[in-house]
N, C-alpha and C positions, 0 to 999 in steps of 0.2 A: 636503470632505476633499481634501487635496492628494495627488496620486498621483505625486509626484516621485521617491520612492525605490522601490527594487525590491520590498521586502516589502509595501508598501501596494498596489502594482500586482498582486502575486501574490494578495493577499487579495481584491481586487476580482474577479480572474479566478475565484478559488475560489468566491466567493459567487455569481457568475453560473452556474458549473457546478452548485452545490448547489441552485439554484432549479429545475434540470431533472432531477436524479437523486436518488433516495432509496432506502435499503435497507429490505427487508422481512425477516421471519423466514425465508421460503423462499429469498430472493435478497438476502443482505446486501450492504452497500457495503464494498468494500475500499479504505480510505482510506490514502494514502501521505503521509508527512511526511519531508522531506529536510532535514537540518541540514548544517552544514559537514563534520562528521566522521562522522555516523551517519545511518542510515535506519530508519524505523519504519513498520510496517504494522498496520492494525487491521481486523477484520471487525466492522461495526457494523449493528445492527438499529435503524433510525431510528424505527420505529413504537413500540417499547418504550423506546428510548433506551439500549440496552445494548450493551456491547462483548462480542462472542461469543468472539473470540480475538485474540491480538496476537503480534507477533514484531518483533524489532529486532536491529540489529547489536551491541547491548550484551549480548545473551544469551550465557551461557557456552557455548562450543563452536561458535558461529557463525563466528568468525574462523578457527578451525582447520579448518572443513569445506571452505572454498574451496581449490581446487587452486592458485590464484594469489593473490598478495597484491594489494590494491587495492580501491577502493570498489565498482566495478562487479561483480566476481565475488562479493563479500560481499553485495551487494544481491540478486543472483540466489539466493544461499543463503537470504536472508531471505524471498524470494518462495516458494521451495520449502518453507520451514518453515511459513509461513502456510497454504500449500496443504495440507500434511499435517495440520495442526491442523483445518482446515475439513473435510477428508475424514473425520477421526475423529469429528466432530460431525454427519456426515451431510449436509454442504453440498456441492453440486457446481456450482451456478451462482451467480455474483456480479455485482455492478455495480462497475466500476472507477472510482475517484475519484482522479484524478492530483493533486489538491490545488492546482491552479492552476499547476503546473510544466509545462514542455514535455514531451511524450512522447518522450523520448530519454534516453540515458545510464542513470543509476541507476534512474529511474522505469520505464523500459522493461525494465530487467533484473529488477525486482521482478515486473512483469507476465509476463515470459517464464518466470521461475521458478515462478510460480503456475500458469501454463498447463501447464508440464511436470509439475507435481504433480497435474494432472487437473482443475483448475477451468476452467469455461467462462464466457467473457464476451466 
C-alpha cells in the first residue's frame, strides 16, 4: 500500500491507534471523524459493536449554540453534546480515539467540550 497521500497515512495512523485502544460497555471509545466542513463524534462499545451515542455539526441547533462562528467553536459544542448524551446514559469515563488526526484544533476542541460536560479520559 502506498502512503503517499494524506488520507492513506491518516488511516495507517488510525489503525495503529486502534490496535492499542478499544471501547467497553463501561468505558466506551469516543471516536472523532473530521471532514472538511463538519465534525462527527461517536461513543462506541467495541465489545458488542454498537454505537451508544453520536453527535455531529450537522445536527439541528448545533451551529446556533456556538457563541462564535467557525469550525473550532462548533467542534467544542459537538463535544459538549456528546458529553451530555453520555451522562444521560450513565457513562462518565471514556477512551478517546482521535482517529489518526493530530490532537489540536477541532479534535482538541471536541475533547475539551466532552471534558467540560463531565467525561473523564
